[in-house]
C-alpha angles and dihedrals in degrees: 000000000000092000090061099046099080098047092044091051087058089060094088133152092273091068123082118240092251091057089049091050091051091053092048092047090054087058095041106046094172093063124087117216095248092049092048091051091050091047093049091047091051092047092048089059089072097048115110116215123227109276117244119210113246092004096155093045091048094052092044090052091051092046092051087059088058092242114160112232130199140170125231111182137168085220121088118282090238091055091048091052090047095050092047091050092046090054092044092237104106091106090069095060119071094174123049122175131177134181087269097052093094098254100094128245138281136305078042117082103227096109091048092048090052091049090051091047093049095045098037088229124142119237092244089058093059133081114211108207119193148142100219135067089242089060093049096043093050091050092047093049093057097041102255123142105257123218117185121202125203096226092099136065098283127085130229095259092055095046095044089065092068111012124087091218133012121206130181090236142336089270085080093059096091090058090047091051090055089057096048 
């Protein structure tokens, strides 16, 4: 196990999924890329996300304001759908993109560009909420207001360097919306 710890620690949120796959393949020579992606997608179906206090109430509040919500994840689209279904919140998200949706991955802006195209919104009308630097950087690159949340691996001091706003969690978004 020790031999794998260092390379896997390098597989952080700043890397694209393809780079992560290449590193893993170098450690698992008996896997083919397609099989590894399928295996990872299947495994990610059983991963529980971090619970957010008042998640349902928060999403209902945002929905009542007729705000269009989407998901842009560096995970697979099937895993995103699964996690949203498991948490009974899929109905809130009309647009769901993963690294395998054909629009690239974050910190690239392909998923955001597709969301803007499909919704006819302008980038400056959209808030990009995320818990990783890839989320924040992709939102910044395209001109969205970026809101970092502390439910991921990064701390406030790291996120404050790039995000327009840092919140403890998405449960604070309704209060933020009243101020904007």
